[in-house]
RODO-2510 file (C-alpha; in nm, 4 decimals, decimal comma):
residues 217
     n   res          X          Y          Z
     1     m     5,6469     7,4995     2,6856
     2     d     5,5988     7,1745     2,8680
     3     r     5,2432     7,2703     2,9374
     4     e     5,1569     7,3132     2,5718
     5     e     5,2996     6,9696     2,4806
     6     q     5,0963     6,8076     2,7563
     7     v     4,7756     6,9723     2,6265
     8     k     4,8443     6,8476     2,2734
     9     q     4,8989     6,4918     2,3925
    10     e     4,5688     6,4984     2,5841
    11     e     4,3849     6,6235     2,2710
    12     l     4,5377     6,3442     2,0560
    13     a     4,4360     6,0825     2,3128
    14     e     4,0759     6,2076     2,3119
    15     e     4,0656     6,1994     1,9281
    16     a     4,1965     5,8422     1,9299
    17     k     3,9201     5,7379     2,1697
    18     t     3,6592     5,9015     1,9508
    19     d     3,7826     5,7301     1,6270
    20     a     3,8106     5,3807     1,7786
    21     p     3,4318     5,2928     1,7815
    22     e     3,3967     5,4161     1,4221
    23     t     3,6804     5,1880     1,3100
    24     a     3,5205     4,8843     1,4786
    25     e     3,1811     4,9583     1,3180
    26     a     3,3451     4,9901     0,9744
    27     g     3,5100     4,6489     1,0188
    28     e     3,1805     4,4866     1,1107
    29     q     3,0069     4,6428     0,8091
    30     q     3,2851     4,5187     0,5802
    31     n     3,2538     4,1649     0,7135
    32     a     2,8750     4,1774     0,6695
    33     g     2,9077     4,2844     0,3024
    34     d     3,1511     4,0013     0,2100
    35     p     2,9476     3,6748     0,1480
    36     q     3,2600     3,4671     0,1148
    37     k     3,3808     3,5812     0,4567
    38     k     3,0418     3,5090     0,6002
    39     e     3,0345     3,1565     0,4518
    40     e     3,3831     3,0876     0,5850
    41     d     3,2730     3,1971     0,9294
    42     q     2,9633     2,9749     0,9120
    43     t     3,1591     2,6721     0,7853
    44     s     3,1885     2,3985     1,0425
    45     p     3,2597     2,0227     1,0566
    46     e     2,8856     1,9643     1,0271
    47     s     2,8693     2,1449     0,6922
    48     g     3,1559     1,9248     0,5642
    49     d     2,9506     1,6164     0,6434
    50     a     2,6604     1,7674     0,4530
    51     q     2,8772     1,7990     0,1396
    52     e     2,9723     1,4327     0,1542
    53     k     2,6133     1,3084     0,1699
    54     p     2,5306     1,3610    -0,2051
    55     e     2,8316     1,1460    -0,2973
    56     e     2,7118     0,8741    -0,0648
    57     k     2,3656     0,8925    -0,2245
    58     e     2,5152     0,8600    -0,5722
    59     g     2,7082     0,5517    -0,4600
    60     q     2,3929     0,3988    -0,3170
    61     k     2,2055     0,4690    -0,6435
    62     a     2,4824     0,3022    -0,8437
    63     e     2,4664    -0,0038    -0,6163
    64     k     2,0891    -0,0207    -0,6529
    65     k     2,1136     0,0207    -1,0301
    66     g     2,3603    -0,2668    -1,0529
    67     f     2,1534    -0,4811    -0,8203
    68     f     1,8281    -0,4227    -1,0104
    69     k     1,9896    -0,4644    -1,3571
    70     k     1,7448    -0,6158    -1,6056
    71     k     1,8105    -0,9849    -1,6616
    72     e     1,8226    -1,1307    -2,0144
    73     d     1,4853    -1,2623    -2,1184
    74     p     1,5056    -1,6350    -2,2094
    75     r     1,2454    -1,5719    -2,4788
    76     d     1,4842    -1,3357    -2,6587
    77     q     1,7517    -1,6041    -2,6510
    78     k     1,5054    -1,8583    -2,7903
    79     i     1,4053    -1,6167    -3,0695
    80     e     1,7715    -1,5685    -3,1607
    81     e     1,8283    -1,9447    -3,1739
    82     l     1,5223    -1,9984    -3,3943
    83     t     1,6258    -1,7133    -3,6248
    84     d     1,9734    -1,8620    -3,6660
    85     q     1,8218    -2,2039    -3,7321
    86     l     1,5914    -2,0525    -3,9951
    87     r     1,8851    -1,8845    -4,1715
    88     r     2,0755    -2,2136    -4,1810
    89     t     1,7714    -2,3996    -4,3141
    90     m     1,7177    -2,1411    -4,5881
    91     a     2,0854    -2,1610    -4,6906
    92     e     2,0707    -2,5427    -4,7025
    93     f     1,7491    -2,5297    -4,9060
    94     d     1,9047    -2,2855    -5,1534
    95     n     2,2070    -2,5148    -5,1958
    96     f     1,9749    -2,8139    -5,2379
    97     r     1,7719    -2,6269    -5,5026
    98     k     2,0824    -2,5343    -5,7020
    99     r     2,2226    -2,8863    -5,6765
   100     t     1,8875    -3,0353    -5,7837
   101     e     1,8616    -2,8048    -6,0842
   102     k     2,2149    -2,8969    -6,1881
   103     e     2,1439    -3,2687    -6,1526
   104     k     1,8138    -3,2310    -6,3376
   105     s     1,9883    -3,0543    -6,6245
   106     a     2,2564    -3,3250    -6,6387
   107     m     1,9923    -3,5997    -6,6370
   108     f     1,8016    -3,4256    -6,9151
   109     e     2,1180    -3,4014    -7,1242
   110     m     2,1904    -3,7709    -7,0703
   111     g     1,8345    -3,8670    -7,1645
   112     a     1,8399    -3,6482    -7,4758
   113     r     2,1721    -3,7959    -7,5876
   114     d     2,0418    -4,1477    -7,5375
   115     i     1,7347    -4,0800    -7,7523
   116     l     1,9314    -3,8996    -8,0224
   117     e     2,1812    -4,1842    -8,0456
   118     k     1,8896    -4,4169    -8,1212
   119     i     1,7486    -4,1802    -8,3859
   120     l     2,0765    -4,1429    -8,5769
   121     p     2,0667    -4,4932    -8,7304
   122     v     1,7248    -4,4050    -8,8752
   123     v     1,8810    -4,0978    -9,0378
   124     d     2,1604    -4,3202    -9,1753
   125     n     1,9065    -4,5564    -9,3312
   126     f     1,7205    -4,2671    -9,4922
   127     e     2,0460    -4,1444    -9,6485
   128     r     2,1358    -4,4925    -9,7739
   129     g     1,7884    -4,5394    -9,9168
   130     l     1,7924    -4,2048   -10,0987
   131     a     2,1396    -4,2813   -10,2360
   132     t     2,0150    -4,6039   -10,3984
   133     i     1,7270    -4,4444   -10,5898
   134     p     1,7934    -4,4675   -10,9652
   135     e     1,8229    -4,1469   -11,1620
   136     e     1,5049    -4,2123   -11,3620
   137     a     1,3062    -4,2654   -11,0378
   138     k     1,4233    -3,9594   -10,8479
   139     g     1,1377    -3,7465   -10,9758
   140     s     0,8703    -3,9943   -10,8724
   141     s     0,6220    -3,9224   -10,5963
   142     f     0,7719    -4,1987   -10,3791
   143     a     1,1242    -4,0588   -10,4024
   144     t     0,9992    -3,7053   -10,3438
   145     g     0,8038    -3,8164   -10,0356
   146     m     1,1043    -3,9997    -9,8909
   147     e     1,3240    -3,6957    -9,9478
   148     m     1,0694    -3,4648    -9,7752
   149     i     1,0541    -3,6965    -9,4714
   150     y     1,4337    -3,7037    -9,4539
   151     k     1,4593    -3,3237    -9,4671
   152     q     1,1938    -3,2921    -9,1975
   153     l     1,3839    -3,5315    -8,9718
   154     v     1,7121    -3,3465    -9,0230
   155     k     1,5397    -3,0128    -8,9544
   156     m     1,3952    -3,1496    -8,6297
   157     l     1,7393    -3,2636    -8,5173
   158     e     1,8897    -2,9243    -8,5964
   159     d     1,6172    -2,7516    -8,3940
   160     v     1,7066    -2,9487    -8,0816
   161     g     2,0784    -2,8785    -8,1256
   162     v     2,2068    -3,1743    -8,3279
   163     t     2,4583    -3,0833    -8,6015
   164     p     2,6742    -3,3034    -8,8288
   165     i     3,0522    -3,3046    -8,7797
   166     e     3,2580    -3,1835    -9,0758
   167     a     3,5083    -3,4454    -9,1818
   168     v     3,6140    -3,4705    -9,5505
   169     g     3,9066    -3,2409    -9,6266
   170     k     3,9580    -3,1534    -9,2593
   171     e     4,2608    -3,2433    -9,0508
   172     f     4,2083    -3,5558    -8,8482
   173     d     4,1029    -3,4779    -8,4883
   174     p     4,0566    -3,7731    -8,2511
   175     n     3,8090    -3,5640    -8,0513
   176     f     3,5667    -3,5719    -8,3453
   177     h     3,6887    -3,8430    -8,5822
   178     n     3,7355    -4,2168    -8,5574
   179     a     3,9922    -4,3419    -8,8109
   180     v     3,9180    -4,6940    -8,9351
   181     m     4,1093    -4,6902    -9,2640
   182     h     4,4312    -4,5420    -9,4024
   183     v     4,5165    -4,4469    -9,7598
   184     e     4,8111    -4,2930    -9,9423
   185     d     4,7074    -3,9997   -10,1606
   186     e     4,9514    -3,7473   -10,3055
   187     n     4,6698    -3,5002   -10,3709
   188     l     4,5922    -3,4743    -9,9986
   189     g     4,8058    -3,3429    -9,7194
   190     e     4,9357    -3,5383    -9,4250
   191     n     4,6831    -3,6586    -9,1689
   192     v     4,3831    -3,5339    -9,3681
   193     v     4,0427    -3,7047    -9,3807
   194     a     4,0062    -3,8568    -9,7306
   195     a     3,6563    -4,0066    -9,6962
   196     e     3,3681    -4,0313    -9,4495
   197     l     3,2299    -4,3815    -9,3970
   198     q     2,9704    -4,2829    -9,1328
   199     k     2,8567    -3,9333    -9,0447
   200     g     2,9225    -3,8092    -8,6950
   201     y     2,7004    -3,5748    -8,4933
   202     m     2,7263    -3,3307    -8,2061
   203     y     2,4566    -3,2409    -7,9560
   204     r     2,5181    -2,8780    -7,8625
   205     n     2,8837    -2,8867    -7,7524
   206     t     2,9089    -3,2633    -7,6952
   207     v     2,9932    -3,5359    -7,9449
   208     i     2,7188    -3,7985    -7,9469
   209     r     2,8787    -3,9985    -8,2295
   210     h     3,2262    -3,9719    -8,3796
   211     s     3,2671    -3,9625    -8,7569
   212     m     3,3997    -4,2867    -8,8992
   213     v     3,6639    -4,1764    -9,1488
   214     q     3,9481    -4,2752    -9,3784
   215     v     4,2717    -4,0821    -9,3205
   216     a     4,5299    -4,0081    -9,5897
   217     n     4,9071    -4,0131    -9,5499
***
C-alpha cells in the first residue's frame, strides 16, 4: 500500500514539471497581447520628461506671442483724432447754420415790420381822402381811380400778412387796443370799444400798430 502511494506522488510530480513551462509561455503571451501592460512596462522617467516638453513649447510660444505683439500704429491714432475733429466741426457748423437761419428770419421780420409801419400812414391818408369825397363826386373818374388804388394797396398788404385789428363792439384788450378816450353809454356793455379813432394792424401774429380807441363804461 505504501508503494502505490509513492508511485502516485512521483506521477503527480512529473505532471507538475510538464505543465510548468506551458504556464510560463501562456503568461508571456498574455503580457504580449495587452498594449496597456506593455506601455506600462516601457514607461520610464525619460518618457515622463517627453510628456512635459509640449507644455514647455506652448509656454515658449505664448511668451513669443506676447513679446511680438503688434504695436498700435500712430497713423491709426492720427486718423481717429482727425475723424473726431471732423465730427465736432460738422456739429458746430450745423449749429451755426441753424442759428444763422433763425437770426436771418428774425432780421427779416424786423425789416418787414419797419417798412409796413411806414406804409400804414399812407393807407390812413387814403382812407381820410376817400371819406371826404362828396356824394355827387363819388362816381367821378378821379374818385373811382383813388378807390381802385386804395383797394390795390390793401390787397397787397393782406398778401404779405397784414390784417386790420377788429375793435368797434369788441371788449377792450390792451394787447390790441390803445384807449385814449372814455365815454358813458348805456347801450354798450362795460369795457367795450365804442369807437375807433385810428385803425390798428397785425403782421402775421404780431401787432405792428395798436388800435386807437374810445372805451365805454
